[in-house]
N, C-alpha and C positions, 0 to 999 in steps of 0.2 A: 513771717516773711519779717524782719528787722531793721530798720535803716533807721539811717539820725545825720544833722550836716554838720556835726560839733563830736562824731565820730575821733576823730586825729586829737582833738585837744582836752576830750575830756572823757579817750578812751579809757579808763582803770573804773569810775562813776558810771559810766555808763555798758562798760562789761558788769561792774556788781551788780545792774537796776535790769539788766536785760536776764542774767542767772538767776535773780529772786524772781521775775516773770515764768523764767522759765519754768520756774518747781514752783510756783504755784498753777499755770495750767494744767502742770501736766500731772496735779493731786483731784479726786473727786466732784471735790468741789471749788478748782478751778473750773474745772471742766465743765461743769452744768451752768456756772454763771456764765461760761462763754456761749456754748450751747442758747441757755437764754436769751441773751440780746444778736446772736446772731450774729455772731463774728464770722467778716470773710476778709477782715485786712488789718494789722496791728503796726500803727506807727509810733514810731521814737519821735518823741514833742519834749519840750522842758517844760511851758505849762501847760498841762497835767504830765505829769512822765510819757503816759504814751497814752495817744487816743486807739477806740474801739473800732475798728470798722463796720457797724453793719449794713443790712440787705437797706437797700431804700434811700443812702446819705444821712444815715440818723451814724452819729458818733460820738460815741460814750468815750466818758473821760476816765483814768487809772490814775492815781496820785500815786505813789510809794516813797516810803517811809519805816526806817532801821530806827525801833524801841532804841533809845538810850535813854542814861540818866544821870546825874550832873554827880554818882559821886566821885568821891577823889581821887579810884585808883582805876574807875573805866574812865576816865581823863586822861588821866596819866598812857595807860596804854589806848588810846582812840587819837591821842600821841604820834607814839612808835610808829601805829599803823600809818599816818597820815606819813611820816620821814618814808615807810617804804612807798608808799602812794606818789609821795615826790620823786625818788630813788629810779623809780621805775619811767617816773615821764625824764625823768634828765637823761635812762638810757634812750628810751624809746627815741626822743632827739635827739639824738648823737646818730650824726651818717657813718661815723668808723666803725660803728658799735655793730654788728648781723643778729648775735647772738641771743637770747630770752633767757630770763632766769630766774627757780625759785630762788627764794633773798629768806628768811628767818632771821629775826633779829632777837635780840635775846638780851634782857635788861633783867640780873637777881634782884628783883626789889624785896627780899629778906633782908639783903645789905643800907639798904634806901627809905626814906621818908618818903613816899611818894604823894605824902599832900603837903609836901614843903617844894619839890623840885619844880621845875619849870623847862621843856623841853624848849632848845631852840631848832624847832626844826630846817627850816630852811640849813640853818649852818651845821647840823649833824644829815640829811640829807647828801649835800654838797660832801660832806666828808665819806658817806660810804662809796658813791657812786665813783671819787677819785678812785677808792681803795677798787672798787672793783674794773676802771675803764683801768688799771693797773693791769690786771689780769684778770682779764675778764673769760676764761675760758676752766674749764673742768679739771683736774686734774687726775691722773690715771690709777692713783694711788687711790686704798681707800681708810677714809678719815673716820673718824667716832669723836661724840662730844657727849655730855652726862645734861638730861634736863628733869628736874625732877625726880633722880633718880635713878631715871633709864641713861644705858648707856646706847645713843644713838648711833647706829653708823649707817656708810654710805661714802659716792663719791663727790667732797665738799670740798669749798674752800673755807678756810675759818680763821675770820681774825677777830683776834682780840682790842680792844682799841676805847678813848675813854674819850670824852667829850669833851667839852671847853668849857662848863663847870661838874667839872669830874667825875659824869657818873661811867662804869666802868662797862662796857658792851661786848659781845659778841656777837659777829657777822657771823654767818653762814651762806654759802650759795653756791650754785653750780648752774650750767647752761642747762636746760629744758627745754619745751616744741611751747611751752608760751607762758611769759610775765607772771608768777603767782606768787603769794608769800607772802607776811605781817608779820605777827610776831605772837608767842604763845605764854597765857596767862598759868598763873599756879590757883592763884589765892581772888576764888569769883567774891563778889558780894551778892548775896539773894536780893532781891527787891521785891518789894509790895506789886503783882502786876495790874492788879485793878485801878488804881491808882495812877499806874506805869503808862497804863493803855490811856487813862482821860484823857492824863497829860497830854500825850501826846496827843488826841483825836483834836484838844483843843487846840492844838498851834497848828493846828492844820485847816481847823473848820475856820481861820484868819482869814483866809487862805483862799475860802471858799468858792467868794463872787469871781477868783481872779479864774480856777478851773475851769466853773458852771460857762463864765463867757465863751470857752474854745469848743465846746459841747451843747447838742442841740438832744440829748438821748439823757442817759444817767450820770451822779458821778459819782466816784468810787473813790475808799482808798483802802490801799492791800500796807497794811501791819506785820513788819517784817523783825521777829527772834532770833537774828544770828549773832552769839558769842563768837564768832568769826571776822565781823564786820563791826558791831560793837564793845572792844575790848572788857577785857573784866566784867564783863555784865551776865550773869547766869537768872534767869527767870524757869519758875518756876509752874507752873499753869497748873489747875485743876481744875473740877466738876464747878465752882462759883462762878469760874471765869468764863465761863460757854454758859449759864445761866443769868448773868448778871446783865442788865441792860442797860446801855451806855446811850450816853447826849453826844446828836452829833445832827451836823447838817449836811452828807452825804447821804446818798441813796442807798453805800452799802458798804460795809466796811468789813474786812475781812482779816483775820490774823493767820500770817508761816510761821511752822515754829518751826527752824532748823537744828538740830542737835538734840540731845538727854534719849528721851529712852526710845521714844521715835525719829526715826532720823526726819524726815518728814512728814508733817504733817499740817496741814489749814483746815477753819474752819468759818464759819461766816457768823459775825458777832451779830446779838439779839441788837436795837439800837431803839432812838427815841427821838423823834425832830426835835431840834431845839423851839 
């Protein structure tokens, strides 16, 4: 059972975290972990992200973080994703709009230098929100658009527009049973996985004491490799990652990999205490 007091205000972030947790506990590694701690209830919190209640009032903490690197392409497309999240929040809070939407926000990065452009997220989100508010329905006629050499056909609204700093974008949206979407990426920069993982662990280790205060059992970290969330980042794992011994204060560090050759894969990483 999942629940949280801040579901309405942070529904997009909560939705993402809940999905990542759901993916994890559906894997053999996740099931084994929950069985080991005798988990009987899962509570959505903030610090850490989840409290996993075991028998005899034992509370285990689980913090979830998406692997991310400061590569310029990743920063740019993460900013694009932030814009879509802000749009969803505006639509969600508008009492006049009852529909939910699928949204794709496309930018042709071949025509711009993403290392030099800083998107004005709030302004662009407001611009898109007003475009959707003006026509919050899906046309009955089928439309098509091209992306990465593929022609994609469906019942969508397709609007091309230019931001205030002259970045050309294409908004594709349609009514849907839930709010879902983001921005697709073509050119993924590869990263060194071991150093990326250790850097993310190091950042979370800095907050370990805050997490530990909320649990009297184990304190655990789930790293998520999700190219749909950490935009522009392609993580290539190999056996070296699973054989490498990482350094961390957490009792357990898990890696959840989404996409790639295996759609969903989770592993318990080897760690040594700080």
